[in-house]
C-alpha positions in Angstrom: 96.3 64.4 163.2 97.0 67.5 161.0 98.0 70.7 162.7 97.9 74.1 160.9 99.7 77.1 162.5 99.1 80.6 161.0 101.6 83.2 161.9 102.5 86.8 160.8 106.2 86.4 160.2 108.8 83.7 159.6 110.1 82.7 163.1 106.9 83.5 164.9 105.9 79.8 164.7 109.2 78.7 166.4 109.1 81.4 169.1 105.4 81.0 169.8 104.8 77.3 169.2 108.2 75.6 168.9 107.6 73.2 171.8 104.1 72.2 170.7 105.4 71.7 167.1 108.1 69.4 168.3 105.8 67.5 170.6 103.2 67.0 167.8 105.9 66.0 165.3 107.3 63.4 167.7 103.8 61.9 168.0 103.6 61.5 164.3 101.2 64.4 163.7 101.6 66.4 160.4 102.4 70.1 161.2 101.9 72.7 158.5 102.8 76.4 158.8 101.2 79.3 157.0 103.4 82.5 157.1 101.3 85.6 156.1 104.0 88.2 155.5 107.5 88.1 154.1 108.8 89.4 157.5 111.6 91.7 156.3 110.4 94.9 154.7 110.2 96.7 158.0 113.8 95.9 158.9 115.7 94.9 155.8 115.6 95.6 152.1 115.7 93.3 149.1 114.7 89.9 147.9 117.8 88.3 149.4 116.5 89.0 152.9 113.2 87.3 152.0 115.1 84.2 150.7 117.3 84.2 153.8 114.3 84.3 156.1 112.6 81.4 154.2 115.8 79.4 154.3 116.1 79.8 158.0 112.5 78.9 158.5 112.9 75.8 156.5 116.0 74.8 158.4 114.1 75.3 161.7 111.2 73.3 160.2 113.4 70.3 159.5 114.6 70.3 163.1 111.1 70.6 164.5 109.6 68.1 162.0 107.3 70.6 160.1 105.8 68.9 157.1 105.3 72.0 154.9 105.5 75.8 154.9 103.1 78.0 153.0 104.7 81.4 152.4 102.4 84.2 151.2 104.8 87.3 151.2 102.3 90.0 152.0 104.3 93.2 152.8 105.5 93.2 156.4 105.1 97.0 156.9 101.4 97.0 155.9 100.3 93.9 157.8 98.3 95.8 160.4 96.4 97.8 157.7 95.7 94.8 155.5 95.8 92.0 157.9 92.1 91.1 157.8 92.1 90.6 154.0 95.2 88.4 153.8 94.2 86.4 156.9 90.6 85.8 155.6 91.9 85.0 152.1 94.7 82.7 153.2 92.6 81.0 155.9 89.8 80.3 153.4 92.2 78.8 150.8 94.3 76.9 153.3 91.3 75.5 155.2 89.7 74.4 152.0 92.8 72.7 150.8 93.8 71.5 154.3 90.5 69.8 155.1 89.7 68.7 151.5 
């Protein structure tokens, strides 16, 4: 089975679904994560912080058995104002590619 989890920020997938991710991975299911925002612009500055968050997500993903991350890097601070557009856009593209 393929599992697609869509979350706002890197680490939301682990906090919200870590147990389910681990359980599905152990069963042999393929787990994919779509991260909508870069997750740092509201707290930290610079591209290094984005790289660090991605690196940490990928490390957690290896522990949990996540097959692949899709990072989209929409601005964290604007996610409420623009959430519908990135969510609709990303969901459309991912679902097309995921199912196809």
